[in-house]
LOLOTOR-669563 format. One line per 10 residues: number of its first residue (from 0); their letters; for each residue x, y, z of C-alpha. Coordinates in steps of 0.02 Angstrom, whole numbers, padded with zeros to 5 digits, always signed. Layout:
// LOLOTOR-669563
NUM> a> X,Y,Z | ...
// end
This chain:
// LOLOTOR-669563
0> mkkvllvatv> +00008,-00010,-00004 | +00078,+00162,-00037 | +00025,+00320,+00035 | -00014,+00486,-00083 | -00044,+00664,-00042 | -00136,+00780,-00156 | -00096,+00950,-00130 | -00176,+01105,-00213 | -00192,+01283,-00163 | -00409,+01281,-00127
10> qshiaqfhkp> -00471,+01120,-00078 | -00617,+01150,-00199 | -00488,+01118,-00345 | -00480,+00941,-00253 | -00648,+00913,-00245 | -00692,+00988,-00408 | -00556,+00894,-00517 | -00467,+00758,-00434 | -00616,+00640,-00341 | -00574,+00529,-00497
20> linllkekgh> -00403,+00504,-00461 | -00431,+00497,-00255 | -00562,+00359,-00309 | -00435,+00257,-00431 | -00302,+00262,-00289 | -00411,+00193,-00163 | -00476,+00072,-00268 | -00292,+00005,-00276 | -00267,-00004,-00086 | -00181,+00169,-00056
30> evhvaakdnl> -00218,+00280,+00069 | -00255,+00456,+00013 | -00239,+00634,+00117 | -00260,+00809,+00069 | -00180,+00960,+00090 | -00257,+01144,+00032 | -00351,+01297,+00095 | -00517,+01259,+00171 | -00638,+01346,+00056 | -00783,+01221,+00035
40> aeknglklde> -00904,+01351,+00125 | -00896,+01465,-00019 | -00942,+01333,-00150 | -01119,+01300,-00102 | -01142,+01108,-00038 | -00959,+01037,-00126 | -00894,+00930,-00012 | -00738,+00829,+00004 | -00774,+00658,+00104 | -00648,+00544,+00001
50> pekifnipfd> -00481,+00569,+00077 | -00415,+00461,+00245 | -00344,+00655,+00299 | -00377,+00822,+00253 | -00254,+00961,+00304 | -00316,+01148,+00301 | -00160,+01249,+00218 | -00148,+01442,+00220 | -00098,+01437,+00032 | -00116,+01605,-00037
60> rsplsrnnii> -00123,+01625,-00235 | -00016,+01782,-00221 | +00167,+01734,-00227 | +00212,+01885,-00082 | +00089,+01849,+00049 | +00158,+01778,+00201 | +00029,+01638,+00215 | +00123,+01534,+00091 | +00275,+01546,+00200 | +00162,+01459,+00339
70> aylklkkify> +00113,+01328,+00209 | +00288,+01298,+00169 | +00327,+01254,+00365 | +00163,+01143,+00393 | +00196,+01056,+00251 | +00380,+01007,+00297 | +00279,+00947,+00475 | +00170,+00832,+00372 | +00308,+00761,+00266 | +00395,+00718,+00417
80> knkydivhcn> +00254,+00655,+00513 | +00157,+00545,+00370 | +00334,+00492,+00240 | +00217,+00489,+00096 | +00257,+00380,-00059 | +00222,+00497,-00196 | +00138,+00692,-00153 | +00068,+00755,-00315 | +00029,+00936,-00309 | -00078,+01063,-00428
90> tpmggvvtrl> -00095,+01254,-00452 | +00039,+01376,-00457 | +00067,+01406,-00266 | +00022,+01243,-00227 | +00150,+01177,-00353 | +00286,+01305,-00298 | +00278,+01274,-00110 | +00270,+01104,-00123 | +00400,+01052,-00225 | +00511,+01164,-00099
100> aankyrrngt> +00458,+01093,+00044 | +00454,+00911,-00028 | +00624,+00920,-00100 | +00737,+00845,+00058 | +00597,+00700,+00067 | +00642,+00666,-00108 | +00801,+00604,-00061 | +00710,+00481,+00045 | +00635,+00397,-00085 | +00440,+00504,-00093
110> kvfytahgfh> +00390,+00530,-00281 | +00348,+00693,-00316 | +00233,+00740,-00471 | +00142,+00912,-00531 | +00005,+00925,-00623 | +00015,+01094,-00743 | -00154,+01168,-00772 | -00098,+01296,-00881 | +00055,+01367,-00879 | +00056,+01539,-00869
120> fykgapkknw> +00176,+01567,-01010 | +00130,+01515,-01190 | +00130,+01555,-01381 | +00065,+01735,-01365 | +00088,+01756,-01181 | +00146,+01920,-01107 | +00329,+01928,-01101 | +00322,+01974,-00933 | +00235,+01799,-00905 | +00394,+01718,-00973
130> iiyypiekfl> +00499,+01825,-00883 | +00425,+01789,-00733 | +00343,+01601,-00740 | +00444,+01524,-00850 | +00635,+01530,-00755 | +00513,+01470,-00597 | +00448,+01316,-00674 | +00612,+01259,-00775 | +00705,+01278,-00596 | +00567,+01173,-00516
140> srytdkliai> +00578,+01034,-00635 | +00716,+00959,-00561 | +00624,+00947,-00405 | +00479,+00845,-00496 | +00486,+00645,-00544 | +00352,+00683,-00651 | +00276,+00850,-00742 | +00109,+00793,-00816 | +00039,+00916,-00928 | -00161,+00941,-00978
150> siedfntake> -00134,+01035,-01136 | -00020,+00970,-01281 | +00054,+01146,-01318 | +00110,+01136,-01132 | +00167,+00949,-01161 | +00279,+01007,-01311 | +00329,+01153,-01223 | +00406,+01081,-01081 | +00495,+00941,-01207 | +00563,+01101,-01298
160> kkfktkiehi> +00640,+01188,-01158 | +00711,+01038,-01089 | +00640,+01035,-00908 | +00715,+00897,-00814 | +00602,+00782,-00772 | +00500,+00662,-00858 | +00370,+00734,-00939 | +00187,+00664,-00954 | +00021,+00714,-01057 | -00153,+00689,-00999
170> hgvgantdky> -00326,+00728,-01082 | -00383,+00856,-00954 | -00450,+00798,-00766 | -00571,+00691,-00829 | -00753,+00737,-00875 | -00902,+00657,-00790 | -01006,+00556,-00910 | -01126,+00502,-00759 | -01177,+00676,-00765 | -01132,+00737,-00943
180> fltsnkliqd> -01207,+00645,-01097 | -01322,+00650,-01233 | -01494,+00640,-01169 | -01683,+00650,-01259 | -01768,+00796,-01301 | -01910,+00761,-01196 | -01794,+00760,-01054 | -01728,+00922,-01107 | -01889,+01002,-01120 | -01960,+00956,-00950
190> lrlqigyske> -01802,+01008,-00876 | -01826,+01192,-00943 | -01992,+01201,-00894 | -01954,+01153,-00716 | -01796,+01280,-00720 | -01897,+01403,-00797 | -01867,+01416,-00970 | -01974,+01366,-01137 | -01952,+01278,-01296 | -01936,+01438,-01396
200> dficvctgel> -01784,+01506,-01309 | -01611,+01493,-01380 | -01511,+01466,-01230 | -01326,+01493,-01203 | -01231,+01439,-01056 | -01058,+01503,-00976 | -01013,+01419,-00845 | -00833,+01456,-00708 | -00767,+01585,-00585 | -00826,+01738,-00599
210> ndnknqisvl> -00667,+01836,-00626 | -00552,+01932,-00750 | -00470,+01791,-00826 | -00636,+01714,-00869 | -00693,+01860,-00959 | -00872,+01849,-00937 | -00897,+02037,-00968 | -00856,+02006,-01125 | -00999,+01891,-01170 | -01125,+02012,-01076
220> ravpailkti> -01079,+02144,-01205 | -01128,+02045,-01333 | -01302,+02002,-01263 | -01373,+02176,-01339 | -01340,+02134,-01517 | -01387,+01969,-01499 | -01562,+02018,-01431 | -01590,+02112,-01591 | -01589,+01950,-01705 | -01634,+01817,-01566
230> pnfklilagn> -01764,+01898,-01446 | -01776,+01750,-01359 | -01595,+01714,-01329 | -01570,+01671,-01136 | -01387,+01680,-01064 | -01348,+01566,-00890 | -01209,+01638,-00814 | -01146,+01479,-00679 | -01013,+01517,-00557 | -00970,+01627,-00412
240> gpkytslqkf> -00817,+01736,-00384 | -00745,+01914,-00359 | -00828,+01970,-00519 | -01008,+01931,-00455 | -01058,+02118,-00400 | -00992,+02189,-00531 | -01067,+02080,-00673 | -01239,+02098,-00586 | -01218,+02290,-00602 | -01162,+02265,-00773
250> itemdlvdcv> -01335,+02163,-00803 | -01455,+02296,-00695 | -01387,+02437,-00811 | -01370,+02362,-00979 | -01578,+02311,-00938 | -01542,+02113,-00962 | -01623,+02064,-00805 | -01758,+01972,-00901 | -01623,+01862,-01032 | -01475,+01835,-00919
260> rmtgyvtdle> -01467,+01717,-00766 | -01337,+01700,-00626 | -01343,+01557,-00550 | -01205,+01562,-00427 | -01105,+01399,-00374 | -01215,+01254,-00414 | -01198,+01080,-00363 | -01305,+01021,-00526 | -01234,+01128,-00667 | -01277,+00948,-00776
270> kyvmisdiav> -01448,+01048,-00800 | -01390,+01200,-00861 | -01289,+01123,-00987 | -01417,+01000,-01041 | -01547,+01121,-01086 | -01431,+01231,-01193 | -01397,+01261,-01365 | -01246,+01305,-01351 | -01084,+01350,-01217 | -00988,+01482,-01216
280> slslreglgl> -00805,+01521,-01133 | -00707,+01685,-01165 | -00575,+01650,-01055 | -00410,+01744,-01091 | -00298,+01600,-01018 | -00364,+01421,-01032 | -00255,+01261,-00985 | -00388,+01161,-01075 | -00586,+01202,-01022 | -00670,+01068,-00949
290> nlieamlcak> -00814,+01176,-00966 | -00813,+01139,-01139 | -00788,+00996,-01138 | -00923,+00938,-01007 | -01054,+01033,-01128 | -00970,+00932,-01303 | -01006,+00778,-01198 | -01185,+00831,-01207 | -01176,+00848,-01419 | -01183,+01050,-01394
300> pvigsvnrgh> -01114,+01168,-01525 | -00969,+01262,-01421 | -00891,+01430,-01469 | -00722,+01474,-01370 | -00588,+01621,-01347 | -00422,+01577,-01456 | -00316,+01515,-01333 | -00209,+01349,-01326 | -00328,+01244,-01219 | -00487,+01288,-01331
310> kelinhling> -00370,+01265,-01490 | -00350,+01096,-01433 | -00534,+01070,-01394 | -00618,+01172,-01535 | -00596,+01126,-01717 | -00658,+01273,-01809 | -00831,+01258,-01913 | -00813,+01086,-01869 | -00879,+01045,-01658 | -00880,+01245,-01637
320> llvnpldsee> -00810,+01412,-01677 | -00653,+01519,-01587 | -00657,+01690,-01596 | -00579,+01848,-01536 | -00613,+01847,-01326 | -00617,+02039,-01310 | -00724,+02070,-01491 | -00904,+02040,-01407 | -00974,+02083,-01596 | -00868,+01915,-01657
330> lsdaiikiyr> -00956,+01827,-01521 | -01126,+01892,-01561 | -01093,+01852,-01734 | -01036,+01666,-01701 | -01207,+01636,-01596 | -01322,+01700,-01737 | -01242,+01589,-01857 | -01268,+01459,-01748 | -01432,+01492,-01725 | -01489,+01523,-01899
340> dqemksrmgq> -01418,+01359,-01971 | -01503,+01208,-01875 | -01405,+01098,-01993 | -01234,+01158,-01944 | -01290,+01164,-01749 | -01342,+00994,-01768 | -01175,+00931,-01841 | -01071,+01026,-01739 | -01155,+00962,-01582 | -01122,+00767,-01655
350> nallhsqkyt> -00929,+00813,-01686 | -00914,+00898,-01519 | -00994,+00728,-01434 | -00856,+00638,-01519 | -00701,+00732,-01518 | -00743,+00720,-01311 | -00735,+00553,-01286 | -00541,+00555,-01256 | -00585,+00691,-01105 | -00695,+00574,-01020
360> resvieeltk> -00653,+00537,-00839 | -00630,+00344,-00919 | -00507,+00388,-01040 | -00409,+00502,-00907 | -00412,+00366,-00768 | -00328,+00242,-00877 | -00192,+00376,-00908 | -00174,+00408,-00725 | -00149,+00212,-00701 | -00025,+00221,-00817
370> iyelnc> +00073,+00368,-00727 | +00051,+00302,-00560 | +00102,+00134,-00623 | -00039,+00065,-00521 | -00033,-00113,-00637 | +00142,-00140,-00588
// end
C-alpha cells in the first residue's frame, strides 16, 4: 500500500477536479490525504469526503503573501510525520510551495508529481509571463519526478525547453460522464420547464469562476446585439467569484435582467448544460476548458476564445467556433450564425460529442493508471 498526498491551493480544486484520481487510488488499496486551504464553505454544498485525512493549509494565490511561508512550514511537518510515497501537487502556488518543501523527502524516496493545469507562459503570452513564470517552472522541474501537462502545447513546451523531469500528458482532469451525456429531447424540454425556460428559448450557458481571466463581461457585452436578431435569447452565467457584483450591476444597468440568469455556484450544473443550445467560454487564458468538454459530452456546439486550451478542443467550423475573446461583436455574430443554421448546429453538436470522448473520466483514469504505475 502506498500513501499519497494531493496538494492544491484550495480544497475546491481537489473536490472539483481530482475525485476520480482519489477513487482510483483508494480502489487500488492506497491511502490518500489532501492538503489545501479550506474554501468549501464558499462553494454551496461542494464536499470532499473521500480522503482519509485533510489538512487545512493557508496557501495564498499571491506569491508575496506571508501565508505561503506558513504553508511551507506546515507542509514540511506533514511530510516528516507521514512519510508519503507520492506527493502530487496542483495549481501554481500549491505547486511551487509543495515542491520546495518536499525536496528533502525526495532524497528518501518520495516521488513528487506536478500537474500543470495551464502554464502562465505560452505562445502569445505577455513577455512578463515568460520573464517571471518560465524560469520558476524550469527551475522547479528538477524538484519534480513527473510533470503532467493537460494540454498538448504545455507538453510540447516542456519538452522543447528541456525541463529536467519526466514529462507526461493526460487529456484534462476527466469529465464526469455520469452527469454529462447525450439525452433525449423530451428530458431537455422537461428540464427547461422545471428551471423556468420555454421550448422556444435559445439558451447559451457560460460556466466558470467569475473573474477577470474567465472574461464573462465580454459575453455580456454581446447580449444586446444578439437580442436584436434572437429576441428569445437567454444567457446562463453559472459560477461565483470576485466579479459577481460588478457583473450583476452591468446586467441591471443594461436592462438584461429578463434574459440573463446568474446562478451562483451550483452542484447541479449539468442541468443547465443539458437545457442549453450552445456553450460559450471567452477565457483569456485556459489550460484546457472542462466547462466546454462537459457541454461537448452533451452534444452541444461550443464557442471558445482563441487560446491554447480551446484550440485543442475546438476545430473551427467542425465542432464549434473560435473567436477573439475581446471582440463581443465577433461573439454575437458566432452565436447568431449557429442560431440561423440548425443543420450546422446539429452537425457541430455531433462532432463535439465524438471529439469529447478522449477527455472523459474513464479515458483520463486509464492515463493516470499508467502514470502512477498502478498495474505494475
